[in-house]
Structures are given as structure tokens and as C-alpha cells.
C-alpha positions as a printed Julia matrix, in Angstrom:
152×3 Matrix{Float64}:
  -8.93  -12.05   -5.44
  -6.98  -15.15   -4.32
  -7.68  -18.46   -5.99
  -9.21  -20.99   -3.58
  -9.04  -24.67   -4.44
 -11.36  -27.06   -2.65
  -9.04  -29.6    -1.04
 -11.33  -32.63   -0.97
  -9.48  -35.92   -1.44
  -6.03  -34.49   -0.69
  -3.71  -36.48    1.56
  -1.41  -34.93    4.13
   2.14  -36.23    4.39
   3.39  -35.71    7.92
   7.1   -35.43    8.55
   8.07  -34.55    4.98
  11.68  -34.42    6.22
  11.71  -38.23    6.34
  11.48  -38.33    2.53
  14.78  -36.42    2.37
  16.62  -37.98    5.31
  15.83  -40.33    8.17
  17.44  -41.86   11.24
  18.28  -45.52   10.56
  18.44  -47.62   13.72
  19.27  -51.31   13.85
  16.32  -53.33   15.17
  18.52  -54.81   17.9
  19.22  -51.39   19.45
  17.28  -50.4    22.57
  17.77  -46.64   21.99
  18.35  -44.29   19.07
  21.87  -43.36   20.22
  23.65  -45.44   17.55
  21.33  -44.39   14.76
  22.78  -42.91   11.6
  21.25  -40.22    9.41
  20.65  -41.6     5.93
  19.72  -39.81    2.7
  16.23  -40.93    1.63
  15.21  -41.47   -1.99
  12.34  -38.97   -1.8
  12.77  -37.45   -5.25
  13.05  -40.87   -6.88
  10.07  -42.21   -4.92
   7.76  -39.3    -5.76
   8.94  -39.35   -9.4
   8.09  -43.05   -9.73
   4.69  -42.64   -8.06
   3.9   -39.62  -10.23
   4.88  -41.55  -13.37
   2.24  -44.18  -12.61
  -0.45  -42.09  -10.9
  -0.01  -38.61  -12.35
  -0.06  -35.47  -10.22
  -0.14  -36.4    -6.57
  -2.98  -35.04   -4.4
  -0.67  -34.25   -1.5
  -0.35  -31.53    1.14
   2.9   -31.64    3.1
   3.2   -30.92    6.79
   6.18  -28.59    6.57
   6.01  -27.09   10.05
   9.05  -26.76   12.28
  12.58  -27.48   11.1
  12.58  -27.77    7.31
  15.79  -27.9     5.31
  16.36  -26.23    1.92
  16.48  -29.73    0.4
  13.0   -30.51    1.73
  11.67  -27.23    0.34
  13.18  -28.14   -3.04
  11.51  -31.56   -2.89
   8.16  -29.94   -2.02
   8.48  -27.38   -4.82
   9.67  -29.94   -7.4
   6.37  -31.77   -7.15
   4.14  -28.75   -6.55
   3.09  -29.93   -3.1
   1.43  -27.18   -1.08
   2.71  -26.75    2.44
   0.68  -25.69    5.44
   0.33  -22.65    7.63
  -1.29  -22.46   11.06
  -3.4   -19.36   11.67
  -2.98  -19.48   15.45
   0.81  -19.28   15.04
   0.5   -16.06   13.03
  -0.22  -13.57   15.78
   2.51  -13.97   18.37
   4.27  -10.89   19.69
   7.46  -11.69   17.75
   5.86  -13.14   14.61
   7.62  -12.1    11.42
   5.7   -10.57    8.52
   6.38  -13.72    6.48
   4.52  -15.76    9.11
   1.43  -13.57    8.99
  -1.41  -14.5     6.59
  -0.46  -11.87    4.0
   3.09  -13.3     4.0
   2.07  -16.93    3.47
   3.3   -18.75    0.38
   0.71  -18.51   -2.38
   0.58  -22.29   -2.74
  -0.34  -23.42    0.77
  -3.21  -24.7     2.89
  -4.12  -22.71    6.0
  -5.38  -24.5     9.07
  -6.82  -22.64   12.04
  -4.82  -24.82   14.45
  -3.44  -28.29   15.03
  -4.35  -31.13   17.36
  -2.04  -29.45   19.89
  -3.99  -26.17   19.91
  -7.17  -25.04   21.58
 -10.22  -24.45   19.38
 -10.07  -21.26   17.33
 -12.78  -19.53   19.39
 -11.18  -20.48   22.72
  -7.77  -19.33   21.42
  -9.2   -16.01   20.26
 -11.02  -15.37   23.53
  -7.9   -16.21   25.5
  -5.59  -13.76   23.78
  -4.27  -10.84   25.73
  -6.02   -7.59   24.81
  -3.11   -6.3    22.74
  -3.18   -9.4    20.55
  -6.98   -9.23   20.27
  -6.62   -5.78   18.76
  -4.0    -7.11   16.33
  -6.28   -9.93   15.18
  -9.32   -7.64   14.91
  -7.33   -5.17   12.81
  -6.09   -8.0    10.62
  -9.65   -9.26   10.09
 -10.63   -5.9     8.6
  -8.24   -6.49    5.7
 -10.23   -9.55    4.6
 -13.66   -7.92    4.47
 -13.68   -7.87    0.66
 -13.42  -11.63    0.27
 -16.92  -13.14   -0.08
 -15.79  -16.67    0.87
 -14.49  -15.53    4.25
 -17.25  -15.21    6.79
 -15.73  -13.44    9.76
 -17.98  -12.86   12.71
 -17.54   -9.22   13.78
 -18.83  -10.02   17.28
 -16.07  -12.35   18.47
């Protein structure tokens, strides 16, 4: 059975990429056109913070474009990333992006602020996807902490 950690008091770091690199723009510029990509001191920063505070209660928002360097930074400090359940059932979704392919050390959210509610999303799926989700739900019936309503 998977190990579930209660995530109370964890902080989410959005845009984890900015701890590896960022776009530096002079304050006098009106646009970002003359900005330059700069290497950020993410490893040094997190190392210093960890030295004084111990293990960091952090979840990183690692959705979208993530470089190998950012993954290394995340893994170096044991930061769990995140997965979005609603993104897991598209027609062209890879096996790695489905719940059984998620990294073991991650936090799963049903959606984001950009998504509909989970129930509205589920009801709005095309019939073929509904069958896919219903079949997937059956695989989780042995987990007592998951309460899946068989009627939705």
C-alpha cells in the first residue's frame, strides 16, 4: 500500500524554474525584450536555508517546461513535485502521466485554479473518457483512504 503523508504546513513554491534561472530586466526598460537569462543561485540558497532551518517543508510546482537542472535541484533537496489528476486522462496522455506512472514522491491535486471543479470536469468528459476514468477507478478499490463514489 502506498505511503500517504499528511501535507499540513507545507509551502508550495511556484515557478521553481526561477530558482535555477531567471530573466533579468533593467528597471528602466518598458518591455522584456532586452532581458537576459541569468543563472540563479538556487542550490546555494536552499542549502543555506536548510543549514539554518533543517529540512524544508516545500512542495514545488513543477508543471509545464521543467529543465533537467530544475529536476536535479528538486531531487537534491527531496522536494516533492505535483501532479494534476485532471491532466491524466487526455486522449494522448502518456502512461507516465497517468496516476500509476506518477513519481513516488509527489503531491496529487485534482485540478488547478485554471480547471473546473472535479465533479464538473468528470461530468463533462466525453463518454469514451468517462469509461477510461471509471476503469481506472476500479484499480484503486483496495485503498481504504480513497473514497471513490461509484455513482458519479
